[in-house]
KOLMAR-829391 format. One record per residue (C-alpha): residue number from 1; residue in three letters; chain; z, y, x. Coordinates in Angstrom, 2 decimals. Example, Ala and Ser with C-alpha at 12.3 -4.5 7.8 and 13.67 -1.06 7.14 Angstrom:
<atoms>
<atom i="1" aa="ALA" ch="A" c3="7.80" c2="-4.50" c1="12.30"/>
<atom i="2" aa="SER" ch="A" c3="7.14" c2="-1.06" c1="13.67"/>
</atoms>
This chain:
<atoms>
<atom i="1" aa="UNK" ch="A" c3="-3.69" c2="93.29" c1="-70.44"/>
<atom i="2" aa="UNK" ch="A" c3="-3.14" c2="90.31" c1="-72.70"/>
<atom i="3" aa="UNK" ch="A" c3="-3.32" c2="90.20" c1="-76.44"/>
<atom i="4" aa="UNK" ch="A" c3="-0.07" c2="89.49" c1="-78.25"/>
<atom i="5" aa="UNK" ch="A" c3="0.09" c2="87.28" c1="-81.32"/>
<atom i="6" aa="UNK" ch="A" c3="-0.39" c2="89.49" c1="-84.35"/>
<atom i="7" aa="UNK" ch="A" c3="0.18" c2="88.92" c1="-88.02"/>
<atom i="8" aa="UNK" ch="A" c3="-2.85" c2="88.06" c1="-90.04"/>
<atom i="9" aa="UNK" ch="A" c3="-4.76" c2="91.15" c1="-91.14"/>
<atom i="10" aa="UNK" ch="A" c3="-4.85" c2="91.45" c1="-94.95"/>
<atom i="11" aa="UNK" ch="A" c3="-8.26" c2="90.74" c1="-96.35"/>
<atom i="12" aa="UNK" ch="A" c3="-10.06" c2="93.38" c1="-98.45"/>
<atom i="13" aa="UNK" ch="A" c3="-9.65" c2="91.09" c1="-101.44"/>
<atom i="14" aa="UNK" ch="A" c3="-5.87" c2="90.98" c1="-101.03"/>
<atom i="15" aa="UNK" ch="A" c3="-5.76" c2="94.75" c1="-100.53"/>
<atom i="16" aa="UNK" ch="A" c3="-7.71" c2="95.32" c1="-103.73"/>
<atom i="17" aa="UNK" ch="A" c3="-5.43" c2="92.99" c1="-105.66"/>
<atom i="18" aa="UNK" ch="A" c3="-2.34" c2="94.67" c1="-104.22"/>
<atom i="19" aa="UNK" ch="A" c3="-3.67" c2="98.12" c1="-105.07"/>
<atom i="20" aa="UNK" ch="A" c3="-4.60" c2="97.08" c1="-108.59"/>
<atom i="21" aa="UNK" ch="A" c3="-1.14" c2="95.65" c1="-109.15"/>
<atom i="22" aa="UNK" ch="A" c3="0.55" c2="98.78" c1="-107.82"/>
<atom i="23" aa="UNK" ch="A" c3="-1.64" c2="101.10" c1="-109.89"/>
<atom i="24" aa="UNK" ch="A" c3="-0.89" c2="99.07" c1="-113.01"/>
<atom i="25" aa="UNK" ch="A" c3="2.83" c2="98.52" c1="-112.49"/>
<atom i="26" aa="UNK" ch="A" c3="3.62" c2="102.13" c1="-111.54"/>
<atom i="27" aa="UNK" ch="A" c3="2.83" c2="103.87" c1="-114.86"/>
<atom i="28" aa="UNK" ch="A" c3="4.04" c2="100.96" c1="-116.98"/>
<atom i="29" aa="UNK" ch="A" c3="7.29" c2="100.61" c1="-115.04"/>
<atom i="30" aa="UNK" ch="A" c3="8.14" c2="104.30" c1="-115.28"/>
<atom i="31" aa="UNK" ch="A" c3="7.17" c2="104.36" c1="-118.96"/>
<atom i="32" aa="UNK" ch="A" c3="9.48" c2="101.42" c1="-119.68"/>
<atom i="33" aa="UNK" ch="A" c3="12.31" c2="103.11" c1="-117.77"/>
<atom i="34" aa="UNK" ch="A" c3="11.86" c2="106.32" c1="-119.77"/>
<atom i="35" aa="UNK" ch="A" c3="11.82" c2="104.36" c1="-123.02"/>
<atom i="36" aa="UNK" ch="A" c3="15.08" c2="102.66" c1="-122.03"/>
<atom i="37" aa="UNK" ch="A" c3="16.77" c2="106.07" c1="-121.90"/>
<atom i="38" aa="UNK" ch="A" c3="16.57" c2="106.20" c1="-125.69"/>
<atom i="39" aa="UNK" ch="A" c3="18.71" c2="103.08" c1="-126.04"/>
<atom i="40" aa="UNK" ch="A" c3="22.32" c2="102.25" c1="-125.21"/>
<atom i="41" aa="UNK" ch="A" c3="23.32" c2="102.55" c1="-121.56"/>
<atom i="42" aa="UNK" ch="A" c3="27.09" c2="102.39" c1="-122.07"/>
<atom i="43" aa="UNK" ch="A" c3="29.06" c2="101.09" c1="-125.07"/>
<atom i="44" aa="UNK" ch="A" c3="32.78" c2="101.58" c1="-125.71"/>
<atom i="45" aa="UNK" ch="A" c3="34.74" c2="99.07" c1="-127.77"/>
<atom i="46" aa="UNK" ch="A" c3="38.38" c2="98.30" c1="-128.52"/>
<atom i="47" aa="UNK" ch="A" c3="40.34" c2="96.05" c1="-126.17"/>
<atom i="48" aa="UNK" ch="A" c3="41.76" c2="94.03" c1="-129.03"/>
<atom i="49" aa="UNK" ch="A" c3="43.78" c2="91.68" c1="-126.81"/>
<atom i="50" aa="UNK" ch="A" c3="45.68" c2="94.55" c1="-125.20"/>
<atom i="51" aa="UNK" ch="A" c3="46.21" c2="96.23" c1="-128.56"/>
<atom i="52" aa="UNK" ch="A" c3="47.58" c2="93.04" c1="-130.11"/>
<atom i="53" aa="UNK" ch="A" c3="49.92" c2="92.43" c1="-127.19"/>
<atom i="54" aa="UNK" ch="A" c3="51.35" c2="95.95" c1="-127.45"/>
<atom i="55" aa="UNK" ch="A" c3="51.67" c2="95.67" c1="-131.22"/>
<atom i="56" aa="UNK" ch="A" c3="53.54" c2="92.37" c1="-131.08"/>
<atom i="57" aa="UNK" ch="A" c3="55.79" c2="93.62" c1="-128.28"/>
<atom i="58" aa="UNK" ch="A" c3="56.68" c2="96.71" c1="-130.28"/>
<atom i="59" aa="UNK" ch="A" c3="57.31" c2="94.62" c1="-133.40"/>
<atom i="60" aa="UNK" ch="A" c3="59.61" c2="92.31" c1="-131.43"/>
<atom i="61" aa="UNK" ch="A" c3="61.60" c2="95.23" c1="-130.06"/>
<atom i="62" aa="UNK" ch="A" c3="62.00" c2="97.00" c1="-133.38"/>
<atom i="63" aa="UNK" ch="A" c3="62.46" c2="93.77" c1="-135.32"/>
<atom i="64" aa="UNK" ch="A" c3="59.98" c2="95.02" c1="-137.91"/>
<atom i="65" aa="UNK" ch="A" c3="56.89" c2="92.79" c1="-137.95"/>
<atom i="66" aa="UNK" ch="A" c3="55.74" c2="94.23" c1="-141.28"/>
<atom i="67" aa="UNK" ch="A" c3="52.03" c2="94.90" c1="-141.27"/>
<atom i="68" aa="UNK" ch="A" c3="51.25" c2="93.15" c1="-137.99"/>
<atom i="69" aa="UNK" ch="A" c3="49.20" c2="90.45" c1="-139.71"/>
<atom i="70" aa="UNK" ch="A" c3="47.07" c2="93.07" c1="-141.42"/>
<atom i="71" aa="UNK" ch="A" c3="46.58" c2="94.99" c1="-138.19"/>
<atom i="72" aa="UNK" ch="A" c3="45.70" c2="91.75" c1="-136.38"/>
<atom i="73" aa="UNK" ch="A" c3="42.97" c2="91.15" c1="-138.95"/>
<atom i="74" aa="UNK" ch="A" c3="41.65" c2="94.65" c1="-138.37"/>
<atom i="75" aa="UNK" ch="A" c3="41.64" c2="94.18" c1="-134.60"/>
<atom i="76" aa="UNK" ch="A" c3="39.85" c2="90.85" c1="-134.96"/>
<atom i="77" aa="UNK" ch="A" c3="37.18" c2="92.59" c1="-137.02"/>
<atom i="78" aa="UNK" ch="A" c3="36.79" c2="95.25" c1="-134.32"/>
<atom i="79" aa="UNK" ch="A" c3="36.36" c2="92.70" c1="-131.53"/>
<atom i="80" aa="UNK" ch="A" c3="33.14" c2="93.47" c1="-129.59"/>
<atom i="81" aa="UNK" ch="A" c3="32.23" c2="96.23" c1="-132.06"/>
<atom i="82" aa="UNK" ch="A" c3="30.95" c2="99.38" c1="-130.35"/>
<atom i="83" aa="UNK" ch="A" c3="33.02" c2="102.41" c1="-131.30"/>
<atom i="84" aa="UNK" ch="A" c3="30.80" c2="104.75" c1="-129.29"/>
<atom i="85" aa="UNK" ch="A" c3="27.37" c2="104.09" c1="-127.79"/>
<atom i="86" aa="UNK" ch="A" c3="25.93" c2="106.39" c1="-125.14"/>
<atom i="87" aa="UNK" ch="A" c3="22.17" c2="106.32" c1="-124.67"/>
<atom i="88" aa="UNK" ch="A" c3="20.56" c2="107.41" c1="-121.45"/>
<atom i="89" aa="UNK" ch="A" c3="19.50" c2="110.61" c1="-123.20"/>
<atom i="90" aa="UNK" ch="A" c3="23.12" c2="111.27" c1="-124.23"/>
<atom i="91" aa="UNK" ch="A" c3="24.16" c2="110.99" c1="-120.60"/>
<atom i="92" aa="UNK" ch="A" c3="21.27" c2="112.99" c1="-119.17"/>
<atom i="93" aa="UNK" ch="A" c3="21.50" c2="115.89" c1="-121.62"/>
<atom i="94" aa="UNK" ch="A" c3="25.13" c2="115.79" c1="-122.73"/>
<atom i="95" aa="UNK" ch="A" c3="24.48" c2="115.04" c1="-126.40"/>
<atom i="96" aa="UNK" ch="A" c3="27.02" c2="113.33" c1="-128.65"/>
<atom i="97" aa="UNK" ch="A" c3="27.04" c2="109.51" c1="-128.64"/>
<atom i="98" aa="UNK" ch="A" c3="26.45" c2="107.35" c1="-131.66"/>
<atom i="99" aa="UNK" ch="A" c3="29.77" c2="106.45" c1="-133.31"/>
<atom i="100" aa="UNK" ch="A" c3="30.91" c2="103.65" c1="-135.58"/>
<atom i="101" aa="UNK" ch="A" c3="30.45" c2="104.93" c1="-139.12"/>
<atom i="102" aa="UNK" ch="A" c3="31.33" c2="101.88" c1="-141.22"/>
<atom i="103" aa="UNK" ch="A" c3="34.94" c2="100.74" c1="-140.99"/>
<atom i="104" aa="UNK" ch="A" c3="35.27" c2="96.93" c1="-141.21"/>
<atom i="105" aa="UNK" ch="A" c3="36.64" c2="95.65" c1="-144.51"/>
<atom i="106" aa="UNK" ch="A" c3="39.68" c2="94.14" c1="-142.80"/>
<atom i="107" aa="UNK" ch="A" c3="40.60" c2="97.57" c1="-141.44"/>
<atom i="108" aa="UNK" ch="A" c3="40.21" c2="99.24" c1="-144.82"/>
<atom i="109" aa="UNK" ch="A" c3="42.46" c2="96.62" c1="-146.34"/>
<atom i="110" aa="UNK" ch="A" c3="45.08" c2="97.07" c1="-143.62"/>
<atom i="111" aa="UNK" ch="A" c3="45.31" c2="100.85" c1="-143.67"/>
<atom i="112" aa="UNK" ch="A" c3="48.58" c2="100.71" c1="-145.54"/>
<atom i="113" aa="UNK" ch="A" c3="50.07" c2="99.05" c1="-142.44"/>
<atom i="114" aa="UNK" ch="A" c3="48.86" c2="101.82" c1="-140.16"/>
<atom i="115" aa="UNK" ch="A" c3="50.23" c2="105.28" c1="-139.67"/>
<atom i="116" aa="UNK" ch="A" c3="47.68" c2="107.21" c1="-137.65"/>
<atom i="117" aa="UNK" ch="A" c3="48.80" c2="110.61" c1="-136.50"/>
<atom i="118" aa="UNK" ch="A" c3="45.33" c2="112.08" c1="-136.51"/>
<atom i="119" aa="UNK" ch="A" c3="41.83" c2="111.48" c1="-137.81"/>
<atom i="120" aa="UNK" ch="A" c3="39.53" c2="109.37" c1="-135.63"/>
<atom i="121" aa="UNK" ch="A" c3="37.55" c2="111.34" c1="-133.04"/>
<atom i="122" aa="UNK" ch="A" c3="34.16" c2="112.66" c1="-134.09"/>
<atom i="123" aa="UNK" ch="A" c3="31.08" c2="111.87" c1="-131.98"/>
<atom i="124" aa="UNK" ch="A" c3="30.97" c2="115.43" c1="-130.66"/>
<atom i="125" aa="UNK" ch="A" c3="34.48" c2="114.99" c1="-129.29"/>
<atom i="126" aa="UNK" ch="A" c3="33.32" c2="112.00" c1="-127.24"/>
<atom i="127" aa="UNK" ch="A" c3="30.39" c2="113.83" c1="-125.62"/>
<atom i="128" aa="UNK" ch="A" c3="30.64" c2="113.74" c1="-121.82"/>
<atom i="129" aa="UNK" ch="A" c3="28.41" c2="116.69" c1="-121.03"/>
<atom i="130" aa="UNK" ch="A" c3="25.36" c2="116.58" c1="-118.80"/>
<atom i="131" aa="UNK" ch="A" c3="25.60" c2="113.82" c1="-116.20"/>
<atom i="132" aa="UNK" ch="A" c3="23.70" c2="115.16" c1="-113.20"/>
<atom i="133" aa="UNK" ch="A" c3="22.69" c2="111.77" c1="-111.79"/>
<atom i="134" aa="UNK" ch="A" c3="21.40" c2="110.53" c1="-115.14"/>
<atom i="135" aa="UNK" ch="A" c3="19.38" c2="113.73" c1="-115.51"/>
<atom i="136" aa="UNK" ch="A" c3="18.05" c2="113.31" c1="-111.97"/>
<atom i="137" aa="UNK" ch="A" c3="16.99" c2="109.74" c1="-112.76"/>
<atom i="138" aa="UNK" ch="A" c3="15.25" c2="110.85" c1="-115.96"/>
<atom i="139" aa="UNK" ch="A" c3="13.34" c2="113.62" c1="-114.18"/>
<atom i="140" aa="UNK" ch="A" c3="12.36" c2="111.20" c1="-111.39"/>
<atom i="141" aa="UNK" ch="A" c3="11.02" c2="108.75" c1="-113.98"/>
<atom i="142" aa="UNK" ch="A" c3="8.99" c2="111.49" c1="-115.67"/>
<atom i="143" aa="UNK" ch="A" c3="7.49" c2="112.58" c1="-112.34"/>
<atom i="144" aa="UNK" ch="A" c3="6.80" c2="108.95" c1="-111.49"/>
<atom i="145" aa="UNK" ch="A" c3="4.98" c2="108.48" c1="-114.79"/>
<atom i="146" aa="UNK" ch="A" c3="2.77" c2="111.49" c1="-114.00"/>
<atom i="147" aa="UNK" ch="A" c3="1.96" c2="109.94" c1="-110.62"/>
<atom i="148" aa="UNK" ch="A" c3="1.22" c2="106.62" c1="-112.32"/>
<atom i="149" aa="UNK" ch="A" c3="-1.21" c2="108.25" c1="-114.72"/>
<atom i="150" aa="UNK" ch="A" c3="-2.85" c2="110.08" c1="-111.81"/>
<atom i="151" aa="UNK" ch="A" c3="-3.32" c2="106.73" c1="-110.05"/>
<atom i="152" aa="UNK" ch="A" c3="-5.22" c2="105.43" c1="-113.06"/>
<atom i="153" aa="UNK" ch="A" c3="-7.42" c2="108.53" c1="-113.20"/>
<atom i="154" aa="UNK" ch="A" c3="-7.97" c2="108.89" c1="-109.45"/>
<atom i="155" aa="UNK" ch="A" c3="-7.59" c2="105.36" c1="-108.00"/>
<atom i="156" aa="UNK" ch="A" c3="-8.90" c2="106.36" c1="-104.56"/>
<atom i="157" aa="UNK" ch="A" c3="-5.75" c2="108.40" c1="-103.96"/>
<atom i="158" aa="UNK" ch="A" c3="-3.52" c2="105.35" c1="-104.33"/>
<atom i="159" aa="UNK" ch="A" c3="-2.65" c2="104.96" c1="-100.65"/>
<atom i="160" aa="UNK" ch="A" c3="-1.21" c2="108.46" c1="-100.01"/>
<atom i="161" aa="UNK" ch="A" c3="0.45" c2="108.71" c1="-103.45"/>
<atom i="162" aa="UNK" ch="A" c3="2.11" c2="105.30" c1="-103.81"/>
<atom i="163" aa="UNK" ch="A" c3="4.89" c2="106.06" c1="-101.28"/>
<atom i="164" aa="UNK" ch="A" c3="5.91" c2="109.02" c1="-103.47"/>
<atom i="165" aa="UNK" ch="A" c3="6.03" c2="106.75" c1="-106.52"/>
<atom i="166" aa="UNK" ch="A" c3="8.16" c2="104.24" c1="-104.63"/>
<atom i="167" aa="UNK" ch="A" c3="10.52" c2="106.99" c1="-103.44"/>
<atom i="168" aa="UNK" ch="A" c3="10.96" c2="108.27" c1="-106.99"/>
<atom i="169" aa="UNK" ch="A" c3="11.62" c2="104.75" c1="-108.27"/>
<atom i="170" aa="UNK" ch="A" c3="14.26" c2="104.10" c1="-105.61"/>
<atom i="171" aa="UNK" ch="A" c3="15.87" c2="107.51" c1="-106.22"/>
<atom i="172" aa="UNK" ch="A" c3="16.05" c2="106.88" c1="-109.97"/>
<atom i="173" aa="UNK" ch="A" c3="17.41" c2="103.36" c1="-109.47"/>
<atom i="174" aa="UNK" ch="A" c3="20.16" c2="104.50" c1="-107.10"/>
<atom i="175" aa="UNK" ch="A" c3="21.04" c2="107.49" c1="-109.28"/>
<atom i="176" aa="UNK" ch="A" c3="21.38" c2="105.32" c1="-112.39"/>
<atom i="177" aa="UNK" ch="A" c3="23.51" c2="102.75" c1="-110.59"/>
<atom i="178" aa="UNK" ch="A" c3="25.93" c2="105.35" c1="-109.24"/>
<atom i="179" aa="UNK" ch="A" c3="25.98" c2="107.27" c1="-112.51"/>
<atom i="180" aa="UNK" ch="A" c3="26.93" c2="104.20" c1="-114.51"/>
<atom i="181" aa="UNK" ch="A" c3="30.16" c2="103.72" c1="-112.58"/>
<atom i="182" aa="UNK" ch="A" c3="30.96" c2="107.43" c1="-112.79"/>
<atom i="183" aa="UNK" ch="A" c3="30.28" c2="107.49" c1="-116.53"/>
<atom i="184" aa="UNK" ch="A" c3="32.76" c2="104.70" c1="-117.17"/>
<atom i="185" aa="UNK" ch="A" c3="35.43" c2="106.71" c1="-115.39"/>
<atom i="186" aa="UNK" ch="A" c3="34.48" c2="109.83" c1="-117.35"/>
<atom i="187" aa="UNK" ch="A" c3="34.77" c2="107.91" c1="-120.63"/>
<atom i="188" aa="UNK" ch="A" c3="38.31" c2="106.79" c1="-119.80"/>
<atom i="189" aa="UNK" ch="A" c3="39.24" c2="110.35" c1="-118.86"/>
<atom i="190" aa="UNK" ch="A" c3="37.81" c2="111.58" c1="-122.14"/>
<atom i="191" aa="UNK" ch="A" c3="39.76" c2="108.97" c1="-124.10"/>
<atom i="192" aa="UNK" ch="A" c3="42.99" c2="110.05" c1="-122.44"/>
<atom i="193" aa="UNK" ch="A" c3="42.23" c2="113.69" c1="-123.19"/>
<atom i="194" aa="UNK" ch="A" c3="41.60" c2="112.92" c1="-126.87"/>
<atom i="195" aa="UNK" ch="A" c3="44.74" c2="110.80" c1="-127.05"/>
<atom i="196" aa="UNK" ch="A" c3="46.85" c2="113.55" c1="-125.48"/>
<atom i="197" aa="UNK" ch="A" c3="45.43" c2="116.04" c1="-127.96"/>
<atom i="198" aa="UNK" ch="A" c3="46.43" c2="113.71" c1="-130.79"/>
<atom i="199" aa="UNK" ch="A" c3="50.01" c2="113.48" c1="-129.54"/>
<atom i="200" aa="UNK" ch="A" c3="49.86" c2="110.01" c1="-127.99"/>
<atom i="201" aa="UNK" ch="A" c3="52.89" c2="109.55" c1="-125.69"/>
<atom i="202" aa="UNK" ch="A" c3="51.02" c2="107.32" c1="-123.20"/>
<atom i="203" aa="UNK" ch="A" c3="47.53" c2="106.62" c1="-121.88"/>
<atom i="204" aa="UNK" ch="A" c3="45.21" c2="104.77" c1="-124.23"/>
<atom i="205" aa="UNK" ch="A" c3="42.50" c2="104.07" c1="-121.66"/>
<atom i="206" aa="UNK" ch="A" c3="43.67" c2="100.48" c1="-121.25"/>
<atom i="207" aa="UNK" ch="A" c3="43.00" c2="99.77" c1="-124.91"/>
<atom i="208" aa="UNK" ch="A" c3="39.25" c2="100.26" c1="-124.57"/>
<atom i="209" aa="UNK" ch="A" c3="36.57" c2="98.28" c1="-122.79"/>
<atom i="210" aa="UNK" ch="A" c3="33.09" c2="99.30" c1="-121.71"/>
<atom i="211" aa="UNK" ch="A" c3="29.90" c2="97.39" c1="-121.16"/>
<atom i="212" aa="UNK" ch="A" c3="26.46" c2="98.34" c1="-119.94"/>
<atom i="213" aa="UNK" ch="A" c3="23.64" c2="98.03" c1="-122.45"/>
<atom i="214" aa="UNK" ch="A" c3="20.62" c2="95.79" c1="-121.97"/>
<atom i="215" aa="UNK" ch="A" c3="18.43" c2="98.90" c1="-121.76"/>
<atom i="216" aa="UNK" ch="A" c3="20.29" c2="100.01" c1="-118.64"/>
<atom i="217" aa="UNK" ch="A" c3="19.54" c2="96.75" c1="-116.82"/>
<atom i="218" aa="UNK" ch="A" c3="15.94" c2="96.74" c1="-118.08"/>
<atom i="219" aa="UNK" ch="A" c3="15.46" c2="100.23" c1="-116.64"/>
<atom i="220" aa="UNK" ch="A" c3="16.74" c2="99.03" c1="-113.27"/>
<atom i="221" aa="UNK" ch="A" c3="14.37" c2="96.05" c1="-113.31"/>
<atom i="222" aa="UNK" ch="A" c3="11.39" c2="98.25" c1="-114.22"/>
<atom i="223" aa="UNK" ch="A" c3="12.18" c2="100.73" c1="-111.44"/>
<atom i="224" aa="UNK" ch="A" c3="12.73" c2="97.91" c1="-108.96"/>
<atom i="225" aa="UNK" ch="A" c3="9.31" c2="96.42" c1="-109.75"/>
<atom i="226" aa="UNK" ch="A" c3="7.67" c2="99.81" c1="-109.26"/>
<atom i="227" aa="UNK" ch="A" c3="9.35" c2="100.25" c1="-105.88"/>
<atom i="228" aa="UNK" ch="A" c3="8.48" c2="96.74" c1="-104.68"/>
<atom i="229" aa="UNK" ch="A" c3="4.81" c2="96.80" c1="-105.69"/>
<atom i="230" aa="UNK" ch="A" c3="4.20" c2="100.35" c1="-104.46"/>
<atom i="231" aa="UNK" ch="A" c3="5.91" c2="99.83" c1="-101.11"/>
<atom i="232" aa="UNK" ch="A" c3="4.32" c2="96.41" c1="-100.72"/>
<atom i="233" aa="UNK" ch="A" c3="0.82" c2="97.78" c1="-101.05"/>
<atom i="234" aa="UNK" ch="A" c3="1.56" c2="100.78" c1="-98.85"/>
<atom i="235" aa="UNK" ch="A" c3="2.88" c2="98.54" c1="-96.06"/>
<atom i="236" aa="UNK" ch="A" c3="-0.05" c2="96.16" c1="-96.41"/>
<atom i="237" aa="UNK" ch="A" c3="-2.61" c2="98.96" c1="-96.35"/>
<atom i="238" aa="UNK" ch="A" c3="-0.92" c2="100.65" c1="-93.38"/>
<atom i="239" aa="UNK" ch="A" c3="-0.95" c2="97.55" c1="-91.19"/>
<atom i="240" aa="UNK" ch="A" c3="-3.20" c2="98.11" c1="-88.16"/>
<atom i="241" aa="UNK" ch="A" c3="-6.06" c2="95.70" c1="-87.49"/>
<atom i="242" aa="UNK" ch="A" c3="-5.04" c2="92.58" c1="-85.60"/>
<atom i="243" aa="UNK" ch="A" c3="-7.29" c2="93.37" c1="-82.62"/>
<atom i="244" aa="UNK" ch="A" c3="-5.50" c2="96.72" c1="-82.15"/>
<atom i="245" aa="UNK" ch="A" c3="-2.11" c2="95.12" c1="-81.50"/>
<atom i="246" aa="UNK" ch="A" c3="-1.73" c2="94.34" c1="-77.83"/>
<atom i="247" aa="UNK" ch="A" c3="1.23" c2="93.57" c1="-75.63"/>
<atom i="248" aa="UNK" ch="A" c3="2.07" c2="95.75" c1="-72.61"/>
<atom i="249" aa="UNK" ch="A" c3="1.17" c2="94.51" c1="-69.13"/>
</atoms>
């Protein structure tokens, strides 16, 4: 029986460093991810270009451009302004999003050129209800934080516990990623429902844009670091000694 070339066995020093990194990153990473839930994950703003195009087309058809300049000024003021902001907590627990409360001066000055058929939607009307995947991600982060604290208190249990932390981090990361795309679809559906209730004759979903908040991406990065460090140490610690790896006859 001949010995096969084997990868270098990790030294005790490298194992200790890897374990220390994993035990430190795990609680911090999950804590950062939980903190991110209290900030904006998805923001909804007005698609001012589409609104202007429709306004000018309608004015050209009717031959009545009165008020278009004032409305253009209002739309310019609303460019990139968040009308509704959903935090991770709003998505996980179905609470109402934060809404724009201060109307830009240009819009207040142009109200005589507008004839809205209904009052603007209240934050409660824009609530999406509990998003199961966001709630799952939040619970996974909380469980991961408990595991991270346990690693600091009982460091000798790092090897059997770190795979669980990595699994929770991956589960939360995947759940958040899928949920974000589903939430954007739910927002558009909600906008159409509100528009239909206000008597709009066509879909208004195309007049709104959505963007993911920085907190959402920061949560993904934090969870990714937890998964990488925890899995990295687990793989390194599980590697058999080099002398135990032999090739078959």
